[in-house]
VOPAGU-2260 file (C-alpha; in pm, 1 decimal, decimal comma):
REM VOPAGU-2260
SITE   aa  ch    i         X         Y         Z
SITE  MET   A    0    -254,2   -7538,1     694,9
SITE  SER   A    1    -300,7   -7382,5     352,5
SITE  LYS   A    2    -284,5   -7594,0      39,4
SITE  LEU   A    3    -415,5   -7594,7    -312,3
SITE  VAL   A    4    -721,4   -7816,0    -357,2
SITE  ARG   A    5    -932,5   -7910,3    -656,6
SITE  ASP   A    6   -1206,1   -7663,7    -749,7
SITE  LYS   A    7   -1498,1   -7872,9    -624,1
SITE  ILE   A    8   -1350,5   -7958,5    -282,0
SITE  PRO   A    9   -1516,1   -7665,0     -98,1
SITE  ALA   A   10   -1859,3   -7773,7    -229,8
SITE  ILE   A   11   -1790,5   -8131,8    -126,0
SITE  ILE   A   12   -1696,9   -8014,1     224,0
SITE  ARG   A   13   -2016,2   -7804,8     241,4
SITE  SER   A   14   -2227,5   -8101,6     128,9
SITE  LYS   A   15   -2094,4   -8292,9     428,8
SITE  GLY   A   16   -2184,2   -8013,8     671,1
SITE  GLY   A   17   -1842,8   -7851,1     688,8
SITE  VAL   A   18   -1764,1   -7483,7     652,1
SITE  PRO   A   19   -1452,1   -7447,9     436,3
SITE  VAL   A   20   -1231,7   -7143,2     470,8
SITE  THR   A   21   -1094,2   -7058,7     127,7
SITE  ARG   A   22    -935,3   -6775,5     -68,8
SITE  THR   A   23    -809,8   -6726,8    -421,0
SITE  ALA   A   24    -434,8   -6738,3    -467,7
SITE  GLY   A   25    -249,6   -6469,5    -654,9
SITE  ALA   A   26     -35,7   -6562,1    -955,4
SITE  GLU   A   27     291,6   -6626,5    -769,3
SITE  GLU   A   28     127,5   -6808,3    -479,8
SITE  TYR   A   29     -69,5   -7021,3    -726,2
SITE  ARG   A   30     240,8   -7127,0    -919,4
SITE  GLN   A   31     424,0   -7215,8    -598,2
SITE  ALA   A   32     116,9   -7405,0    -472,6
SITE  LEU   A   33     112,2   -7604,6    -797,0
SITE  PHE   A   34     477,7   -7701,7    -750,3
SITE  ASP   A   35     401,4   -7800,8    -390,4
SITE  LYS   A   36     100,2   -8003,3    -508,9
SITE  LEU   A   37     313,1   -8176,5    -772,2
SITE  THR   A   38     563,1   -8278,0    -502,8
SITE  GLU   A   39     279,2   -8397,4    -278,3
SITE  GLU   A   40     119,8   -8603,1    -555,1
SITE  ALA   A   41     454,6   -8753,1    -659,5
SITE  GLY   A   42     507,4   -8869,8    -301,3
SITE  GLU   A   43     160,6   -9021,6    -295,4
SITE  LEU   A   44     235,4   -9205,3    -619,8
SITE  ARG   A   45     566,9   -9333,6    -483,0
SITE  ASP   A   46     384,3   -9475,9    -179,9
SITE  ALA   A   47      79,1   -9608,2    -367,7
SITE  ASP   A   48      11,6   -9973,8    -435,0
SITE  ARG   A   49     -71,3  -10096,2    -785,2
SITE  GLU   A   50    -443,4  -10048,9    -728,6
SITE  HIS   A   51    -414,4   -9681,4    -631,3
SITE  ALA   A   52    -122,4   -9580,4    -857,5
SITE  PRO   A   53    -339,2   -9499,8   -1163,0
SITE  GLY   A   54    -543,5   -9250,3    -959,6
SITE  GLU   A   55    -226,7   -9086,6    -832,9
SITE  LEU   A   56     -94,2   -9065,3   -1189,1
SITE  ALA   A   57    -419,3   -8892,9   -1289,8
SITE  ASP   A   58    -371,2   -8644,3   -1004,1
SITE  ILE   A   59     -18,5   -8568,6   -1124,0
SITE  LEU   A   60    -142,4   -8520,9   -1478,3
SITE  GLU   A   61    -406,9   -8273,9   -1356,6
SITE  VAL   A   62    -136,3   -8071,0   -1179,3
SITE  VAL   A   63      88,5   -8085,3   -1487,9
SITE  TYR   A   64    -198,1   -7958,0   -1705,5
SITE  ALA   A   65    -258,1   -7672,8   -1459,4
SITE  LEU   A   66     112,5   -7583,6   -1463,2
SITE  ALA   A   67     112,9   -7592,5   -1842,0
SITE  ALA   A   68    -188,7   -7360,4   -1855,1
SITE  ASP   A   69     -17,8   -7128,6   -1605,8
SITE  HIS   A   70     276,7   -7114,3   -1846,0
SITE  GLY   A   71      48,0   -7044,8   -2141,1
SITE  VAL   A   72      79,9   -7392,8   -2290,4
SITE  SER   A   73    -227,4   -7591,3   -2397,4
SITE  ARG   A   74    -265,4   -7964,6   -2344,5
SITE  ASP   A   75    -220,9   -8018,8   -2718,5
SITE  GLU   A   76      93,5   -7804,8   -2726,8
SITE  LEU   A   77     229,0   -7990,9   -2425,2
SITE  GLU   A   78     164,4   -8325,9   -2592,5
SITE  GLY   A   79     335,5   -8199,7   -2908,7
SITE  LEU   A   80     640,7   -8100,2   -2706,0
SITE  ARG   A   81     640,1   -8438,2   -2533,0
SITE  GLN   A   82     621,6   -8620,2   -2865,9
SITE  ALA   A   83     904,5   -8411,7   -3013,3
SITE  LYS   A   84    1129,1   -8481,1   -2713,2
SITE  HIS   A   85    1040,4   -8849,0   -2731,4
SITE  ALA   A   86    1131,1   -8861,3   -3100,1
SITE  GLU   A   87    1461,5   -8681,7   -3038,4
SITE  ARG   A   88    1573,0   -8832,7   -2706,7
SITE  GLY   A   89    1350,7   -9134,8   -2650,4
SITE  GLY   A   90    1138,4   -9223,6   -2351,9
SITE  PHE   A   91    1207,6   -9431,6   -2043,2
SITE  ALA   A   92    1081,1   -9775,0   -2152,5
SITE  GLN   A   93    1431,9   -9924,7   -2173,3
SITE  ARG   A   94    1501,9   -9839,8   -1805,6
SITE  VAL   A   95    1847,5   -9696,3   -1883,2
SITE  ILE   A   96    2039,5   -9572,7   -1576,2
SITE  TRP   A   97    2335,3   -9346,3   -1653,8
SITE  ASP   A   98    2630,2   -9369,5   -1414,2
SITE  GLY   A   99    2848,8   -9101,2   -1572,3
SITE  ASN   A  100    3128,7   -9122,2   -1829,7
SITE  HIS   A  101    3474,9   -9275,5   -1839,7
SITE  GLU   A  102    3758,6   -9044,4   -1931,6
SITE  PRO   A  103    3896,9   -9130,9   -2274,9
SITE  ARG   A  104    4238,1   -9300,4   -2244,6
SITE  ASP   A  105    4417,3   -9017,7   -2425,7
SITE  ARG   A  106    4283,5   -8767,4   -2168,2
SITE  GLU   A  107    4369,8   -8955,5   -1851,4
SITE  PRO   A  108    4596,3   -8760,3   -1613,1
SITE  GLY   A  109    4966,2   -8811,3   -1680,4
SITE  ARG   A  110    4924,4   -8905,4   -2045,1
């Protein structure tokens, strides 16, 4: 079972008497491992109760920052992009669910 773990996890395992088996991922493996970790953390957030959700959100944010760095984007640049998108398209606070579009009456079949 191979998976990406936080940098200090091997030391924590050692401090508890374990002998971790680790290696350093190459660039492609690392990026894929980050996507896998993001999926894992999103599932943990989905299943978390209100008490544990903030910690899971922090885990997701850590993975997002690592992905950004892997793409050559700093945290500040990422936040700037987020703010620009928010200004242009809004956020999610209004809980809007889109169910598609109706065809305009003048485009309905047979008209």
